[in-house]
C-alpha positions in Angstrom: -21.5 14.6 -6.3 -24.3 12.2 -5.5 -24.9 9.9 -2.6 -23.4 6.4 -3.1 -25.6 3.6 -2.1 -24.0 0.8 -0.1 -25.0 -2.0 2.2 -25.5 -1.4 5.9 -22.3 -3.3 6.7 -20.2 -1.3 4.3 -21.6 2.0 5.4 -20.5 1.2 9.0 -17.0 0.3 7.8 -16.7 3.4 5.6 -17.7 5.6 8.6 -15.4 3.7 10.9 -12.4 4.1 8.5 -13.0 7.5 7.1 -15.5 9.7 9.1 -14.0 12.7 10.7 -16.6 15.2 12.1 -19.2 15.5 9.4 -21.6 12.9 8.1 -20.4 11.2 4.9 -22.5 11.4 1.7 -23.5 7.8 1.7 -27.0 6.3 1.1 -27.6 3.1 3.1 -29.6 0.2 1.7 -32.3 -1.0 4.1 -30.9 -4.4 4.6 -30.8 -5.6 8.2 -27.3 -5.5 9.7 -25.6 -8.9 9.5 -22.8 -9.1 12.1 -21.1 -12.1 10.4 -21.0 -10.2 7.1 -19.7 -7.1 8.9 -16.9 -9.0 10.6 -16.0 -10.7 7.3 -15.9 -7.4 5.5 -13.9 -5.8 8.3 -11.3 -8.5 8.0 -11.1 -8.1 4.2 -10.7 -4.3 4.5 -8.2 -4.7 7.4 -10.0 -2.1 9.5 -10.9 -4.1 12.6 -9.2 -1.8 15.1 -10.9 1.2 13.4 -14.3 -0.6 13.6 -13.8 -1.4 17.3 -13.0 2.2 18.1 -16.0 3.4 16.0 -18.4 1.1 17.7 -17.1 2.1 21.1 -17.9 5.7 20.4 -21.4 4.9 19.1 -23.1 3.6 22.1 -26.5 3.5 20.4 -25.3 0.5 18.4 -26.0 -2.7 20.3 -22.9 -4.8 19.6 -23.4 -8.5 20.5 -20.8 -9.5 23.1 -19.4 -12.3 20.8 -18.4 -9.8 18.1 -17.3 -7.1 20.6 -14.9 -9.6 22.1 -13.6 -10.7 18.7 -12.9 -7.0 17.8 -11.4 -6.2 21.2 -9.0 -9.2 21.0 -7.9 -8.4 17.4 -7.4 -4.8 18.3 -5.3 -5.5 21.3 -3.3 -8.1 19.3 -2.7 -5.6 16.5 -1.6 -2.9 18.9 0.9 -5.2 20.6 2.1 -6.5 17.2 2.5 -3.0 15.8 4.6 -1.9 18.8 6.8 -5.0 18.5 7.2 -4.7 14.7 8.1 -1.0 15.1 10.9 -1.7 17.5 12.2 -4.4 15.2 11.9 -2.1 12.2 13.9 0.7 13.9 16.5 -1.8 15.1 17.0 -3.2 11.6 17.0 0.3 10.1 19.8 1.5 12.5 21.8 -1.6 11.6 21.4 -0.9 7.9 22.4 2.7 8.2 25.3 2.1 10.5 26.6 -0.5 8.0 26.5 2.1 5.2 23.4 0.7 3.5 21.2 3.4 2.0 17.7 2.6 3.2 14.5 4.0 4.6 11.5 2.5 6.3 8.3 2.6 4.2 4.6 1.7 3.9 2.7 0.0 6.7 5.0 0.3 9.7 5.8 3.9 8.9 2.3 5.1 8.0 0.8 3.6 11.1 2.9 6.0 13.2 3.0 8.9 10.8 -0.7 9.2 9.9 -2.8 7.6 12.7 -3.7 9.0 16.1 -3.3 5.5 17.5 -0.6 3.6 15.6 -2.3 0.3 16.6 -5.3 1.3 14.5 -3.7 0.4 11.2 -3.5 -3.3 10.4 -0.2 -4.4 8.8 1.6 -7.7 8.8 5.1 -7.1 7.6 7.9 -4.5 7.5 9.1 -2.8 4.3 12.4 -1.1 3.5 13.4 0.7 0.4 17.0 -0.1 -0.4 19.3 1.6 -2.9 19.7 -1.1 -5.6 23.5 -1.0 -5.2 23.2 -2.0 -1.6 20.9 -5.0 -1.9 23.7 -7.6 -1.4 24.9 -5.9 1.8 21.4 -5.5 3.1 20.7 -9.2 2.7 23.8 -10.0 4.8 22.6 -7.8 7.6 19.1 -9.1 7.6 20.3 -12.6 7.4 22.3 -12.0 10.6 19.0 -11.0 12.2 17.2 -14.2 11.1 15.6 -13.2 7.8 16.4 -14.7 4.4 14.8 -15.1 1.0 12.6 -18.1 0.4 13.8 -21.1 -1.5 12.5 -19.9 -4.8 14.2 -16.5 -4.6 17.4 -18.0 -3.2 17.5 -20.3 -6.2 17.2 -17.3 -8.6 19.8 -15.3 -6.7 22.4 -18.1 -6.7 23.8 -17.3 -10.2 25.1 -13.8 -10.7 23.6 -13.3 -14.1 20.1 -14.5 -13.1 20.3 -12.4 -9.9 21.0 -9.3 -12.1 18.0 -10.1 -14.2 15.8 -10.6 -11.2 16.8 -7.2 -9.8 16.3 -5.6 -13.2 12.8 -7.0 -13.9 11.4 -7.1 -10.3 11.1 -4.6 -7.6 10.9 -6.4 -4.2 12.3 -9.3 -2.4 10.3 -10.9 0.5 12.3 -12.4 3.3 11.1 -15.1 5.7 12.2 -15.8 9.3 14.8 -18.6 9.6 13.4 -19.6 13.0 10.0 -19.0 14.7 9.2 -15.3 14.8 6.1 -13.2 15.3 7.2 -11.2 12.2 6.4 -13.6 9.3 7.4 -11.3 6.4 10.0 -8.6 5.8 10.4 -7.1 2.4 13.1 -5.0 0.8 12.2 -3.0 -2.3 14.4 -1.1 -4.8 11.7 0.2 -7.1 8.2 1.5 -6.7 6.7 -1.4 -8.7 7.6 -3.8 -11.5 9.7 -1.8 -14.0 7.3 -3.0 -16.8 4.5 -0.8 -15.3 6.7 2.3 -15.8 6.4 3.8 -12.3 10.1 3.8 -11.8 11.8 6.3 -9.4 15.5 6.4 -8.9 17.0 6.4 -5.4 18.0 10.0 -5.9 14.5 11.0 -7.0 12.9 9.5 -3.8 15.5 10.9 -1.4 16.2 14.4 -2.8 14.0 15.9 0.0 14.4 13.7 3.0 12.9 14.7 6.4 13.4 13.6 10.0 10.6 11.7 11.5 10.7 10.9 15.2 9.2 7.7 16.5 9.7 5.9 19.8 12.4 8.3 20.8 14.4 7.7 17.6 14.8 10.0 14.7 14.8 8.3 11.3 15.2 9.7 7.8 12.2 9.3 5.4 11.2 10.8 2.1 9.2 14.1 2.3 5.4 14.1 2.4 5.1 14.8 -1.3 7.1 11.7 -2.1 5.1 9.7 0.5 1.9 10.7 -1.3 3.4 9.7 -4.7 4.6 6.3 -3.4 1.2 5.8 -1.8 -0.6 6.5 -5.1 1.7 4.0 -6.9 0.9 1.2 -4.5 -2.6 1.9 -3.3 -4.0 3.2 -6.6 -1.7 1.9 -9.3 -1.2 -1.7 -7.9 -3.9 -2.3 -5.3 -6.6 -0.3 -7.1 -8.1 1.0 -3.9 -9.5 -2.4 -3.2 -9.6 -2.0 0.6 -10.7 0.7 2.9 -7.3 0.5 4.7 -5.7 2.1 1.6 -8.2 4.9 1.4 -7.8 5.5 5.2 -4.1 6.0 4.7 -4.6 8.4 1.8 -7.3 10.4 3.5 -5.3 10.8 6.7 -2.3 12.0 4.8 -4.5 14.6 3.0 -6.1 15.8 6.3 -2.7 16.3 7.9 -0.7 17.7 5.0 -2.8 18.8 2.0 -2.6 22.5 3.0 1.2 22.6 3.0 2.1 20.1 0.3 3.9 21.3 -2.9 1.1 20.4 -5.3 3.0 21.8 -8.3 5.8 19.3 -7.6 3.3 16.5 -7.2 1.6 17.4 -10.4 4.8 17.8 -12.4 6.4 14.6 -11.1 3.3 12.4 -11.6 2.9 13.8 -15.2 6.5 13.0 -16.0 6.0 9.4 -14.7 2.7 9.0 -16.5 0.3 8.5 -13.5 -1.1 12.0 -13.0 -4.6 10.8 -13.8 -4.4 8.3 -10.9 -3.8 11.2 -8.5 -6.8 13.1 -9.9 -9.0 10.0 -9.8 -7.9 9.3 -6.2 -8.7 12.8 -5.1 -12.0 12.5 -6.9 -12.7 9.2 -5.0 -12.1 11.0 -1.7 -14.5 13.8 -2.7 -17.1 11.3 -3.7 -16.9 9.2 -0.6 -16.4 11.9 2.1 -17.4 15.2 0.6 -13.9 16.6 1.3 -12.5 18.5 -1.6 -8.8 18.2 -2.0 -8.9 18.6 -5.8 -9.0 22.3 -5.0 -5.3 22.1 -4.2 -4.4 20.8 -7.6 -3.0 23.3 -10.1 -4.7 21.4 -12.9 -8.2 22.0 -14.3 -11.0 19.6 -15.1 -11.7 18.7 -11.5 -15.4 17.9 -12.3 -14.3 14.9 -14.4 -13.2 12.9 -11.4 -13.7 10.2 -10.4 -14.5 8.1 -13.5 -17.9 6.5 -13.1 -16.8 3.0 -14.0 -13.8 3.2 -11.7 -16.1 4.3 -8.9 -18.5 1.4 -9.6 -15.7 -1.1 -9.6 -14.2 0.1 -6.3 -17.6 0.0 -4.5 -18.2 -3.5 -5.9 -14.8 -4.7 -4.6 -15.6 -3.0 -1.2 -18.9 -4.9 -1.0 -17.7 -8.3 -2.2 -14.0 -8.5 -1.9 -11.8 -9.9 -4.7 -10.5 -13.4 -5.6 -7.1 -14.1 -4.1 -4.8 -14.8 -7.1 -1.4 -16.4 -7.3 -0.4 -13.5 -9.5 -2.2 -10.2 -10.1 -0.1 -9.3 -13.2 -3.0 -9.4 -15.7 -5.3 -7.5 -13.4 -2.8 -4.8 -12.8 -1.9 -4.7 -16.5 -5.5 -4.1 -17.7 -6.1 -1.5 -15.0 -3.0 0.5 -15.9 -3.7 0.3 -19.6 -7.0 1.9 -18.9 -6.1 4.6 -16.3 -2.6 5.8 -17.1 -2.1 9.2 -18.6 -1.2 9.0 -22.3 -1.0 6.6 -25.1 2.8 6.9 -24.8 2.6 5.6 -21.2 0.3 2.7 -22.2 2.6 1.7 -25.1 5.6 1.8 -22.8 3.8 -0.6 -20.5 3.0 -2.9 -23.4 6.6 -2.8 -24.6 7.8 -3.3 -21.0 5.9 -6.5 -20.8 7.1 -7.7 -24.2 10.7 -6.9 -23.2 10.2 -8.9 -20.0 9.2 -11.9 -22.1 12.5 -11.7 -24.0 14.5 -12.3 -20.8 14.7 -15.9 -21.6 17.5 -16.8 -19.2 15.5 -15.6 -16.2 12.2 -17.1 -17.5 14.0 -20.5 -18.1 15.3 -20.6 -14.6 11.8 -19.8 -13.2 10.4 -22.6 -15.4 13.1 -25.0 -14.1 12.2 -24.2 -10.6 8.4 -24.7 -11.0 8.9 -27.8 -13.1 11.2 -29.3 -10.3 8.7 -28.4 -7.6 5.8 -30.0 -9.6 7.4 -33.5 -9.4 
């Protein structure tokens, strides 16, 4: 392990998001701190509450009042928003379960309360539920009664039964929008871990075999066990988002700090190997070791720990942390290239290629998408 050299701004954000008790193995460039750049980066990485908390504990840093006020305001807003969204997410969850829909709360809203000392410290802007695919129709009825429906594009695709079936077969999530004015601007239901063509697929039974009770705001909800939480986090944060933001690493590191010593690492290893993304777990543990000096690879039953992380992967991640990434209408090509490079075996990579080719043969769905976009362009 060697010290990673980063800008002054990024070093502050890494420490704010990831530092525990020990100093991090980071070498800081000698550039003078630019507060505008720091604020811009903090917004990109979605770690403004963590930065505000960090600066408050480091009194030797003279924070200009303008920026301190901006951070204070965003932190208070996020804390209030998180509490409001959590109450909403629990309310909707109970309605789904009471109606017989198989569902569990996932990602941002859950991890904010499960992994962070202060739930308001994690930025998130929507609520996510994983729904048993067979219950999608019923879940949409319940959520519609609560004021959330698919946008016009997805509504168009779901109108015809055959096209709706193809959409559910080839996609993995459905974003819902508020019908009327609402603080919550986005709610998503998900029935797979990612697009099926990326071959991360888990069945409902695989995700819910070992459920656990999690108590939040005086309510007990059923969620997947911590091993499954880690696997789902790797799929999203590493496999799809490619660790582009410190928010994702902060989630992962907090899960490891809380649970690594009691996780079933044999189960994690065997499951990730069977799904073809074991390397992503090892690379991710290597990333944590490189950035923080904390060695969680020691828990892995697999050898070759010294090979992680891949030097090019590490370089790319740091570059994205420093400079952000272009916002694309679709990230499909970016995700495809990344997975072709970092998935486990040639078998997995070939399956991904064939999955994309198979998607291109779904001409009925693709034609309907073409019809929609052609109609909207006039």
